[in-house]
Residue frames as a rotation matrix with the C-alpha (Angstrom) as fourth column:
MET 1
-0.840 -0.479 -0.252 16.81
0.447 -0.350 -0.823 -0.21
0.306 -0.805 0.509 -7.23
VAL 2
-0.666 0.629 0.402 13.58
-0.608 -0.769 0.196 1.81
0.432 -0.114 0.894 -7.31
ALA 3
0.234 0.792 -0.563 11.41
-0.204 0.607 0.768 -1.25
0.951 -0.065 0.303 -6.62
SER 4
-0.190 -0.369 -0.910 13.45
0.751 0.542 -0.377 -2.03
0.632 -0.755 0.174 -3.49
LEU 5
-0.934 -0.131 0.331 12.79
-0.060 -0.859 -0.509 1.48
0.351 -0.496 0.794 -2.15
PHE 6
-0.226 0.950 0.215 9.08
-0.848 -0.301 0.436 0.68
0.479 -0.084 0.874 -1.98
ASP 7
0.075 0.182 -0.980 9.45
0.187 0.963 0.193 -2.79
0.980 -0.198 0.038 -0.45
GLN 8
0.205 0.124 0.971 8.41
-0.778 -0.581 0.238 -2.27
0.594 -0.804 -0.023 3.17
SER 9
0.797 0.198 -0.571 9.11
0.068 0.910 0.409 -5.84
0.600 -0.365 0.712 4.34
ALA 10
-0.184 -0.929 -0.320 12.61
0.631 0.138 -0.764 -5.04
0.754 -0.343 0.561 5.64
LEU 11
-0.599 0.014 0.801 11.21
-0.419 -0.858 -0.297 -2.09
0.683 -0.513 0.520 7.59
VAL 12
0.533 0.836 0.128 8.45
-0.625 0.287 0.726 -4.24
0.570 -0.467 0.676 9.11
THR 13
0.554 -0.418 -0.720 11.04
0.493 0.861 -0.121 -6.86
0.671 -0.288 0.683 10.09
MET 14
-0.533 -0.800 0.276 13.23
0.298 -0.482 -0.824 -4.14
0.792 -0.357 0.495 11.61
ALA 15
-0.199 0.555 0.807 10.32
-0.767 -0.601 0.224 -2.80
0.610 -0.575 0.546 13.69
GLN 16
0.805 0.486 -0.339 9.53
-0.227 0.782 0.581 -6.33
0.547 -0.390 0.740 14.88
ARG 17
0.092 -0.869 -0.486 13.21
0.632 0.428 -0.645 -6.83
0.769 -0.248 0.589 15.86
LEU 18
-0.598 -0.297 0.744 13.05
-0.237 -0.821 -0.518 -3.63
0.765 -0.487 0.421 17.91
VAL 19
0.295 0.803 0.518 9.95
-0.826 -0.058 0.560 -4.68
0.480 -0.593 0.647 19.82
THR 20
0.791 -0.066 -0.608 11.38
0.193 0.970 0.145 -8.18
0.581 -0.232 0.780 20.44
SER 21
-0.255 -0.965 -0.052 14.68
0.486 -0.082 -0.870 -6.70
0.836 -0.247 0.491 21.61
ALA 22
-0.403 0.186 0.896 12.84
-0.626 -0.771 -0.122 -4.35
0.668 -0.610 0.427 24.00
ALA 23
0.713 0.700 0.039 10.83
-0.540 0.514 0.666 -7.26
0.446 -0.496 0.745 25.45
ARG 24
0.493 -0.623 -0.607 14.04
0.532 0.768 -0.356 -9.29
0.689 -0.148 0.710 25.95
ALA 25
-0.535 -0.764 0.359 15.60
0.240 -0.545 -0.803 -6.31
0.810 -0.344 0.475 27.70
GLY 26
-0.771 0.224 -0.596 12.71
0.632 0.154 -0.760 -6.10
-0.078 -0.962 -0.260 30.16
ALA 27
-0.864 0.500 0.047 10.09
-0.478 -0.848 0.230 -3.77
0.155 0.177 0.972 28.70
ASP 28
-0.501 0.791 0.350 6.50
0.018 0.414 -0.910 -4.37
-0.865 -0.450 -0.222 29.73
ALA 29
0.582 0.637 0.505 5.35
0.599 0.084 -0.796 -3.17
-0.550 0.766 -0.332 26.31
ALA 30
-0.459 -0.734 -0.500 6.84
0.066 -0.589 0.805 -1.50
-0.886 0.337 0.319 23.27
ASP 31
0.754 0.520 0.401 6.04
0.434 0.064 -0.899 -0.21
-0.494 0.851 -0.177 19.82
ALA 32
-0.327 -0.943 -0.068 8.30
0.399 -0.203 0.894 0.76
-0.857 0.265 0.443 16.97
ILE 33
0.834 0.463 -0.299 8.39
-0.071 -0.449 -0.891 2.76
-0.547 0.764 -0.342 13.80
ALA 34
-0.251 -0.887 0.386 10.62
0.532 0.207 0.821 2.33
-0.809 0.412 0.420 10.77
ILE 35
0.735 0.478 -0.481 10.83
-0.029 -0.687 -0.726 4.96
-0.677 0.548 -0.491 8.05
ARG 36
-0.151 -0.736 0.660 12.53
0.888 0.193 0.418 4.99
-0.435 0.649 0.624 4.67
SER 37
0.616 0.314 -0.722 13.26
0.036 -0.927 -0.373 8.35
-0.787 0.203 -0.583 3.13
VAL 38
-0.127 -0.598 0.792 14.52
0.958 0.133 0.254 9.33
-0.257 0.791 0.556 -0.31
SER 39
0.643 0.313 -0.699 15.30
0.145 -0.946 -0.290 12.83
-0.752 0.085 -0.653 -1.44
LEU 40
-0.114 -0.617 0.778 16.66
0.986 0.029 0.167 14.23
-0.125 0.786 0.605 -4.65
SER 41
0.626 0.299 -0.720 17.50
0.303 -0.944 -0.128 17.90
-0.718 -0.139 -0.682 -5.04
VAL 42
0.041 -0.556 0.830 18.85
0.983 -0.127 -0.134 20.05
0.180 0.822 0.541 -7.82
GLU 43
0.336 -0.015 -0.942 20.29
0.379 -0.913 0.150 23.55
-0.862 -0.408 -0.301 -7.48
VAL 44
0.178 -0.257 0.950 20.60
0.959 -0.170 -0.226 25.92
0.220 0.951 0.216 -10.44
ARG 45
0.274 -0.114 -0.955 22.03
0.353 -0.912 0.210 29.39
-0.895 -0.395 -0.210 -10.73
GLU 46
0.006 -0.208 -0.978 22.03
-0.641 -0.751 0.156 31.64
-0.767 0.626 -0.138 -13.76
GLY 47
0.618 0.428 -0.660 20.86
-0.786 0.321 -0.528 28.87
-0.015 0.845 0.535 -16.06
VAL 48
-0.187 -0.752 -0.632 23.49
-0.556 0.612 -0.563 26.36
0.810 0.245 -0.533 -14.96
VAL 49
0.834 0.397 -0.384 23.02
0.033 0.659 0.752 23.28
0.551 -0.639 0.536 -12.78
GLU 50
0.131 -0.802 0.583 25.31
-0.848 -0.395 -0.353 23.77
0.514 -0.448 -0.732 -9.77
GLU 51
-0.813 -0.397 0.426 24.53
-0.576 0.656 -0.488 20.65
-0.086 -0.642 -0.762 -7.78
SER 52
0.243 0.831 -0.500 22.46
-0.602 0.533 0.594 17.48
0.761 0.157 0.630 -7.85
GLU 53
-0.745 -0.484 0.459 22.16
-0.646 0.351 -0.678 15.48
0.167 -0.801 -0.574 -4.66
ARG 54
0.239 0.783 -0.574 20.41
-0.372 0.620 0.691 12.25
0.897 0.048 0.440 -3.71
ALA 55
-0.709 -0.401 0.580 19.99
-0.685 0.193 -0.703 10.86
0.170 -0.895 -0.412 -0.20
GLU 56
0.241 0.740 -0.627 18.39
-0.276 0.672 0.687 7.65
0.930 0.008 0.367 1.02
GLY 57
-0.775 -0.551 0.309 18.08
-0.457 0.150 -0.877 6.41
0.437 -0.821 -0.368 4.55
ASP 58
0.142 0.757 -0.637 16.25
0.325 0.572 0.753 4.19
0.935 -0.314 -0.165 6.97
ASP 59
-0.651 -0.249 0.717 15.45
-0.553 -0.492 -0.673 5.46
0.520 -0.834 0.183 10.47
ILE 60
-0.135 0.589 -0.797 13.94
0.466 0.748 0.473 3.53
0.874 -0.307 -0.375 13.34
GLY 61
-0.437 0.080 0.896 12.25
-0.692 -0.667 -0.278 4.59
0.575 -0.741 0.346 16.53
LEU 62
-0.381 0.252 -0.890 11.28
0.486 0.873 0.039 2.67
0.787 -0.417 -0.455 19.65
ARG 63
-0.107 0.406 0.908 8.89
-0.782 -0.598 0.175 3.52
0.614 -0.691 0.382 22.47
VAL 64
-0.506 -0.112 -0.855 9.13
0.309 0.902 -0.301 1.37
0.805 -0.417 -0.422 25.59
PHE 65
0.334 0.658 0.675 7.01
-0.606 -0.399 0.688 1.12
0.722 -0.639 0.265 28.71
LEU 66
-0.691 -0.390 -0.609 8.03
0.303 0.608 -0.734 0.04
0.656 -0.692 -0.302 32.19
GLY 67
-0.410 0.672 -0.617 4.86
0.798 -0.063 -0.600 0.14
-0.442 -0.738 -0.510 34.21
ARG 68
0.719 0.693 0.048 3.63
0.655 -0.653 -0.380 3.70
-0.232 0.305 -0.924 33.71
ARG 69
0.168 -0.745 -0.645 7.03
-0.211 -0.667 0.715 5.03
-0.963 0.016 -0.270 32.70
GLN 70
0.783 0.106 0.612 7.92
0.537 0.380 -0.753 5.50
-0.312 0.919 0.241 29.06
ALA 71
-0.051 -0.799 -0.599 10.78
-0.183 -0.582 0.792 6.58
-0.982 0.150 -0.116 26.82
VAL 72
0.928 0.283 0.241 11.20
0.204 0.154 -0.967 7.15
-0.311 0.947 0.085 23.09
VAL 73
-0.030 -0.977 -0.209 14.49
-0.188 -0.200 0.962 6.78
-0.982 0.068 -0.178 21.21
SER 74
0.957 0.289 0.019 15.51
-0.037 0.186 -0.982 6.74
-0.287 0.939 0.189 17.56
THR 75
-0.065 -0.998 0.002 18.54
-0.225 0.016 0.974 5.91
-0.972 0.063 -0.225 15.42
ASN 76
0.652 0.193 -0.734 19.63
-0.757 0.111 -0.643 5.07
-0.043 0.975 0.219 11.92
ASP 77
-0.594 -0.804 0.019 21.94
-0.803 0.593 -0.057 2.26
0.035 -0.050 -0.998 13.11
VAL 78
0.447 0.882 -0.146 19.95
-0.888 0.457 0.040 -0.76
0.102 0.112 0.989 11.94
SER 79
-0.390 -0.649 -0.653 22.58
-0.462 0.752 -0.471 -3.40
0.797 0.118 -0.593 12.79
ASP 80
0.313 0.480 -0.820 21.77
0.420 0.704 0.573 -6.14
0.852 -0.524 0.018 15.32
ALA 81
-0.444 -0.567 -0.694 24.08
0.882 -0.140 -0.450 -4.48
0.158 -0.812 0.562 17.84
GLY 82
-0.927 0.116 0.356 22.46
-0.089 -0.992 0.094 -1.09
0.364 0.055 0.930 17.14
VAL 83
0.007 0.996 -0.092 18.97
-0.235 0.091 0.968 -2.49
0.972 0.015 0.235 17.71
ALA 84
0.240 0.022 -0.971 19.99
0.786 0.582 0.208 -4.13
0.569 -0.813 0.122 21.00
ALA 85
-0.747 -0.592 -0.302 21.72
0.660 -0.610 -0.439 -0.94
0.075 -0.527 0.846 22.17
LEU 86
-0.663 0.580 0.473 18.66
-0.279 -0.778 0.562 1.12
0.694 0.241 0.678 21.25
ALA 87
0.345 0.822 -0.454 16.42
0.156 0.427 0.891 -1.11
0.926 -0.378 0.019 23.37
GLU 88
-0.038 -0.448 -0.893 18.81
0.968 0.207 -0.145 -0.93
0.250 -0.870 0.426 26.33
ARG 89
-0.929 -0.328 0.171 19.05
0.300 -0.938 -0.172 2.87
0.217 -0.108 0.970 26.02
ALA 90
-0.284 0.908 0.308 15.26
-0.282 -0.387 0.878 3.21
0.916 0.163 0.366 25.87
LEU 91
0.455 0.464 -0.760 14.81
0.521 0.554 0.649 1.10
0.722 -0.692 0.010 28.99
ALA 92
-0.458 -0.671 -0.584 17.45
0.884 -0.276 -0.376 3.07
0.091 -0.688 0.720 30.89
MET 93
-0.890 0.175 0.421 15.64
-0.095 -0.974 0.204 6.27
0.446 0.141 0.884 29.95
ALA 94
0.086 0.990 -0.116 12.26
-0.093 0.124 0.988 4.81
0.992 -0.074 0.103 30.97
ARG 95
0.112 -0.109 -0.988 13.65
0.890 0.454 0.051 3.84
0.443 -0.884 0.148 34.38
ALA 96
-0.782 -0.504 -0.367 14.64
0.613 -0.729 -0.304 7.49
-0.114 -0.463 0.879 34.90
ALA 97
-0.660 0.588 0.468 11.34
-0.024 -0.639 0.769 8.90
0.751 0.496 0.436 33.62
PRO 98
-0.772 0.477 0.420 8.54
-0.562 -0.204 -0.801 9.95
-0.297 -0.855 0.426 35.97
GLU 99
-0.679 0.627 0.382 5.42
0.608 0.772 -0.185 7.83
-0.411 0.106 -0.905 36.13
ASP 100
-0.802 0.506 -0.317 2.60
-0.597 -0.702 0.389 8.93
-0.026 0.501 0.865 33.84
ARG 101
-0.446 0.681 0.581 -0.83
-0.144 0.587 -0.797 7.52
-0.884 -0.439 -0.164 34.60
PHE 102
0.584 0.692 -0.424 -1.78
-0.504 -0.101 -0.858 7.97
-0.636 0.715 0.290 30.94
ALA 103
-0.283 -0.785 -0.551 1.23
-0.951 0.153 0.270 6.15
-0.128 0.600 -0.790 29.49
GLY 104
-0.331 0.105 0.938 0.58
-0.089 0.986 -0.141 2.84
-0.940 -0.130 -0.317 27.77
LEU 105
-0.993 0.020 -0.115 -0.41
-0.110 0.170 0.979 1.20
0.039 0.985 -0.167 24.53
ALA 106
-0.195 0.978 -0.068 -4.03
-0.980 -0.191 0.058 1.09
0.043 0.078 0.996 23.42
ASP 107
-0.113 0.271 0.956 -5.90
-0.306 0.906 -0.293 -2.14
-0.945 -0.326 -0.020 24.06
ARG 108
-0.890 -0.324 0.320 -5.82
0.145 0.463 0.875 -4.43
-0.432 0.825 -0.365 20.99
GLU 109
-0.190 0.902 0.387 -9.59
0.945 0.275 -0.178 -4.20
-0.267 0.332 -0.904 20.48
ARG 110
0.538 0.367 -0.759 -9.28
0.268 -0.928 -0.258 -0.42
-0.799 -0.064 -0.598 20.18
LEU 111
-0.514 -0.807 -0.290 -6.75
-0.119 -0.268 0.956 -0.60
-0.850 0.526 0.041 17.34
ALA 112
0.186 0.531 -0.826 -7.86
-0.908 -0.227 -0.351 -0.13
-0.374 0.816 0.440 13.74
GLN 113
0.044 -0.093 0.995 -8.44
0.051 0.995 0.091 -3.45
-0.998 0.047 0.048 12.01
ASP 114
0.453 0.153 0.878 -9.18
0.868 0.148 -0.474 -2.29
-0.202 0.977 -0.066 8.47
ILE 115
-0.108 -0.587 -0.802 -6.53
0.177 -0.805 0.566 0.15
-0.978 -0.081 0.191 7.31
PRO 116
0.862 0.479 0.166 -7.53
0.248 -0.113 -0.962 1.81
-0.442 0.870 -0.216 4.03
ASP 117
-0.102 -0.860 0.500 -4.99
0.983 -0.011 0.183 2.38
-0.152 0.510 0.846 1.30
LEU 118
0.500 0.284 -0.818 -4.40
0.377 -0.922 -0.090 6.11
-0.779 -0.264 -0.568 1.59
ASP 119
0.611 -0.296 0.735 -2.25
0.766 -0.014 -0.643 6.25
0.200 0.955 0.218 -1.56
LEU 120
0.903 -0.274 -0.331 0.45
-0.025 -0.803 0.595 8.26
-0.429 -0.529 -0.732 0.20
VAL 121
-0.071 -0.983 0.167 3.39
0.125 0.158 0.980 7.06
-0.990 0.091 0.112 -1.88
ASP 122
0.705 0.151 -0.693 4.22
-0.627 -0.323 -0.709 8.30
-0.330 0.934 -0.133 -5.35
HIS 123
0.517 -0.481 0.709 5.83
0.293 0.877 0.381 5.32
-0.805 0.011 0.594 -7.07
GLU 124
0.660 -0.312 0.684 7.09
0.671 -0.166 -0.723 7.49
0.339 0.936 0.100 -9.93
LEU 125
0.358 -0.629 -0.690 10.36
0.489 -0.503 0.713 9.01
-0.795 -0.593 0.127 -8.82
PRO 126
0.990 -0.034 -0.136 11.48
-0.130 -0.582 -0.803 11.82
-0.051 0.813 -0.580 -11.13
GLY 127
0.458 -0.881 0.122 14.92
0.884 0.436 -0.170 11.44
0.097 0.186 0.978 -12.62
VAL 128
-0.168 -0.637 -0.752 17.72
0.614 -0.665 0.426 13.96
-0.771 -0.390 0.503 -12.25
GLU 129
-0.858 -0.182 0.480 17.18
0.509 -0.415 0.754 15.17
0.062 0.892 0.449 -15.82
ARG 130
0.039 0.967 0.251 13.51
0.731 -0.199 0.653 15.94
0.681 0.158 -0.715 -15.11
LEU 131
0.563 0.142 -0.814 14.31
0.772 -0.443 0.456 17.79
-0.296 -0.885 -0.359 -11.89
GLU 132
-0.531 -0.805 -0.265 17.06
0.582 -0.574 0.576 19.77
-0.615 0.152 0.774 -13.61
ALA 133
-0.660 0.354 0.663 14.63
0.563 -0.351 0.748 20.81
0.498 0.867 0.032 -16.35
LEU 134
0.441 0.882 -0.166 12.01
0.756 -0.266 0.598 21.87
0.484 -0.389 -0.784 -13.77
ALA 135
0.271 -0.418 -0.867 14.59
0.741 -0.485 0.464 23.82
-0.614 -0.769 0.178 -11.74
LEU 136
-0.788 -0.595 0.157 15.88
0.536 -0.540 0.648 25.62
-0.301 0.595 0.745 -14.82
THR 137
-0.304 0.781 0.546 12.31
0.621 -0.272 0.735 26.47
0.723 0.563 -0.402 -15.88
ALA 138
0.595 0.539 -0.597 11.48
0.799 -0.313 0.514 27.81
0.090 -0.782 -0.616 -12.40
GLU 139
-0.162 -0.741 -0.652 14.61
0.660 -0.572 0.487 29.93
-0.733 -0.351 0.582 -12.32
ALA 140
-0.828 -0.131 0.546 13.93
0.540 -0.449 0.712 31.32
0.152 0.884 0.443 -15.78
ALA 141
0.152 0.962 0.228 10.37
0.699 -0.268 0.663 32.25
0.699 0.058 -0.713 -14.74
ALA 142
0.537 0.017 -0.844 11.63
0.775 -0.405 0.485 33.95
-0.333 -0.914 -0.231 -11.59
LEU 143
-0.473 -0.832 -0.291 14.22
0.592 -0.544 0.594 35.93
-0.653 0.109 0.750 -13.52
GLU 144
-0.522 0.329 0.787 11.57
0.743 -0.278 0.609 37.22
0.419 0.903 -0.099 -15.92
VAL 145
0.502 0.611 -0.613 10.21
0.817 -0.568 0.102 39.60
-0.286 -0.552 -0.784 -13.32
SER 146
0.269 -0.389 0.881 10.96
0.626 -0.624 -0.467 42.94
0.732 0.677 0.076 -14.91
VAL 147
-0.781 -0.590 -0.207 12.75
0.574 -0.546 -0.610 45.78
0.247 -0.595 0.765 -13.17
ARG 148
-0.608 0.623 0.493 9.56
-0.428 -0.780 0.457 47.79
0.669 0.067 0.741 -13.51
THR 149
0.408 0.764 -0.500 7.57
0.032 0.535 0.844 45.10
0.912 -0.361 0.194 -11.67
ALA 150
-0.067 -0.527 -0.847 10.19
0.911 0.313 -0.267 44.93
0.406 -0.790 0.459 -8.90
GLU 151
-0.925 -0.293 0.244 10.19
0.206 -0.923 -0.326 48.73
0.320 -0.251 0.914 -8.56
SER 152
-0.178 0.949 0.261 6.40
-0.424 -0.314 0.850 48.74
0.888 0.041 0.458 -8.38
HIS 153
0.489 0.307 -0.817 6.41
0.490 0.678 0.548 46.17
0.722 -0.668 0.182 -5.55
HIS 154
-0.493 -0.765 -0.414 9.15
0.821 -0.253 -0.511 48.15
0.287 -0.592 0.753 -3.80
ALA 155
-0.804 0.235 0.546 7.09
-0.203 -0.972 0.120 51.37
0.559 -0.015 0.829 -4.00
ASN 156
0.254 0.957 -0.139 3.97
-0.222 0.198 0.955 49.60
0.941 -0.212 0.263 -2.70
LEU 157
0.232 -0.259 -0.938 5.93
0.819 0.573 0.045 48.17
0.525 -0.778 0.345 0.25
MET 158
-0.812 -0.584 -0.002 7.41
0.513 -0.711 -0.481 51.57
0.279 -0.391 0.877 1.11
ALA 159
-0.486 0.710 0.510 3.94
-0.428 -0.702 0.569 53.18
0.762 0.058 0.645 0.96
LYS 160
0.459 0.699 -0.548 2.37
0.118 0.563 0.818 50.49
0.881 -0.440 0.176 3.19
LEU 161
0.098 -0.515 -0.852 5.15
0.960 0.273 -0.054 50.90
0.261 -0.813 0.521 5.74
GLY 162
0.938 0.346 -0.007 5.01
0.340 -0.918 0.204 54.68
0.064 -0.193 -0.979 5.54
VAL 163
0.206 -0.932 -0.297 8.71
0.420 -0.189 0.887 55.15
-0.884 -0.308 0.353 4.80
ASN 164
0.901 0.131 -0.413 10.39
-0.237 -0.649 -0.723 57.40
-0.363 0.750 -0.554 2.26
SER 165
0.252 -0.893 -0.373 13.89
-0.937 -0.129 -0.323 55.97
0.240 0.432 -0.869 2.02
LEU 166
0.347 -0.258 -0.902 15.84
-0.037 0.957 -0.288 52.75
0.937 0.133 0.322 2.01
ALA 167
-0.737 -0.654 0.171 17.46
-0.145 -0.094 -0.985 53.84
0.660 -0.751 -0.026 5.28
ASP 168
-0.290 0.730 0.619 14.00
-0.957 -0.212 -0.199 54.04
-0.014 -0.650 0.760 6.92
LEU 169
0.623 0.519 -0.586 13.19
-0.595 0.800 0.077 50.58
0.509 0.300 0.807 5.57
VAL 170
-0.137 -0.778 -0.614 16.43
0.105 0.605 -0.790 49.17
0.985 -0.173 -0.001 7.01
ARG 171
-0.771 -0.106 0.628 15.67
-0.553 -0.378 -0.743 50.77
0.316 -0.920 0.232 10.40
ILE 172
0.254 0.937 0.239 12.26
-0.966 0.237 0.100 49.05
0.037 -0.256 0.966 10.46
ALA 173
0.552 -0.101 -0.828 13.83
-0.217 0.941 -0.260 45.72
0.805 0.323 0.497 9.52
LEU 174
-0.536 -0.827 -0.171 16.44
0.035 0.180 -0.983 46.05
0.843 -0.533 -0.068 12.28
ARG 175
-0.564 0.395 0.725 13.87
-0.811 -0.429 -0.397 47.20
0.154 -0.812 0.563 14.84
ASP 176
0.473 0.870 0.141 11.55
-0.877 0.481 -0.025 44.28
-0.090 -0.112 0.990 14.06
ASN 177
-0.181 -0.671 0.719 14.42
-0.530 0.683 0.503 41.78
-0.829 -0.290 -0.479 13.85
ILE 178
0.878 0.457 0.146 13.71
-0.084 0.446 -0.891 41.00
-0.472 0.770 0.430 10.20
THR 179
-0.149 -0.982 -0.113 16.69
-0.473 -0.030 0.880 39.43
-0.868 0.185 -0.460 8.46
């Protein structure tokens, strides 16, 4: 499963389908973006894992041009019908948009030809067990702040704000809309 997360070929094909669909629908020009996201989160409280959650998704975006009018739309419906509907919606929006003399795609000769590998993807996804261990360690470190340390920070804050009581501190928070 992990290897398929890093295979960008389906996303490239999806972006190509979007641009082709926009051209069929009447766009003068179009470009597309396709993004795959993966997130894994772990929540701990008082030394116990409360929740582990994983989410994966593909999102697509399309920018279309009609003369000097443009529109941008996005969706996560990657079906054939969803792609066609996205192109139609983008063109309807472009027809309603005001003309923009700066709107348009860059000339091909102005586009980058050699794209360096920027090494932006970490191919080592941490497992749930690793994230749970890190979350538990972080919580334990946070809980090790002593009462004395907390009281010291509290006293410093009160002195910097020039207040003598908790009530004064609350008044400042309310006055400055701090929640």
